[in-house]
C-alpha positions in Angstrom: -103.6 43.6 100.7 -106.4 45.5 102.5 -109.6 46.1 100.4 -112.8 47.8 101.3 -115.8 47.6 99.1 -118.9 49.8 99.8 -122.4 49.2 98.6 -125.9 50.2 99.4 -126.0 53.8 98.2 -128.7 55.1 96.0 -131.5 57.7 95.6 -133.9 58.2 98.5 -136.5 60.8 99.4 -136.0 63.0 102.4 -137.0 61.2 105.6 -136.1 57.8 104.1 -133.5 55.3 105.1 -130.5 53.5 103.6 -128.0 51.0 104.9 -124.5 51.0 103.6 -122.3 48.0 103.8 -118.5 47.8 103.7 -117.0 44.4 103.1 -113.4 44.2 104.2 -110.6 41.8 103.3 -107.0 41.7 104.4 -107.6 42.7 108.0 -109.9 41.7 110.8 -112.2 44.6 111.4 -112.8 44.0 115.1 -109.2 44.7 115.8 -109.1 48.0 113.8 -110.5 51.5 113.9 -113.1 51.6 111.2 -115.0 54.7 110.0 -117.5 56.1 107.6 -116.7 59.4 105.9 -118.5 61.5 103.3 -117.7 64.1 100.7 -120.2 66.3 99.1 -119.5 68.2 95.9 -117.1 71.1 96.4 -116.5 70.2 100.1 -113.8 68.4 102.0 -114.2 64.8 103.1 -115.5 64.7 106.7 -115.9 62.1 109.4 -119.4 60.7 109.8 -118.7 58.1 112.5 -115.8 55.9 113.7 -115.6 52.8 115.9 -112.6 51.5 117.7 -111.6 47.9 117.9 -113.3 45.6 120.3 -110.1 45.3 122.4 -110.3 49.1 122.8 -113.9 49.1 123.9 -115.7 49.6 120.6 -116.0 53.3 121.2 -118.0 55.2 118.7 -117.6 58.8 117.7 -120.4 60.4 115.7 -120.4 63.7 114.0 -122.9 66.1 115.5 -124.9 66.3 112.2 -125.8 62.6 112.3 -126.3 61.9 116.0 -129.5 60.2 116.6 -130.0 59.4 112.9 -127.1 57.2 111.8 -125.7 54.1 113.5 -122.5 52.2 112.8 -122.3 48.5 113.4 -120.1 45.6 112.4 -120.5 41.9 111.8 -117.3 40.2 112.7 -118.3 36.9 111.1 -118.8 38.7 107.8 -116.0 41.1 108.4 -118.4 43.8 107.3 -119.1 47.3 108.7 -122.5 48.9 108.3 -123.9 52.4 108.4 -127.7 52.6 109.0 -128.9 56.0 107.9 -132.4 57.1 109.0 -134.3 60.4 108.6 -132.1 61.3 105.7 -131.9 64.9 104.7 -131.0 66.5 101.3 -127.8 67.8 103.0 -126.7 64.2 103.6 -126.2 63.9 99.8 -122.5 62.9 99.3 -120.2 60.0 98.4 -119.8 57.9 101.4 -116.5 56.2 102.0 -115.5 53.4 104.4 -112.0 53.5 105.9 -109.7 51.4 108.0 -107.0 53.0 110.1 -103.7 51.2 109.7 -100.2 51.9 111.0 -99.2 52.8 107.5 -102.2 55.2 107.1 -105.9 55.2 106.4 -107.1 52.8 103.7 -110.2 53.8 101.7 -112.9 52.1 99.8 -114.1 53.4 96.4 -117.1 55.1 97.8 -120.9 54.8 97.2 -123.1 57.7 96.2 -126.0 58.7 98.4 -128.5 61.2 97.0 -131.4 62.5 99.1 -134.1 64.3 97.2 -136.3 66.9 98.8 
């Protein structure tokens, strides 16, 4: 069974930083497409960034609104995906979800709340 557990969210002032973690079990992350998504109140869930498996070149795809501020990384030994978020803005406030793309569909974590105060 695939499980994803996010942590690291919280309250931060504008301009601050947070690092989110996603501990994954049941699959090997370096062989899978992994992603971070977010959903703000009243809005649809949207892609923040994704990364392909290492055998596919570890290609990253960032949403325009986070380019230059957020960075995805993974630690294969810990089977953990990270999202480093810098220069946070109030509009980054959302629940952030980790996801793994599987043949049967996308598997989601439970999400972690990020709140950026102005």
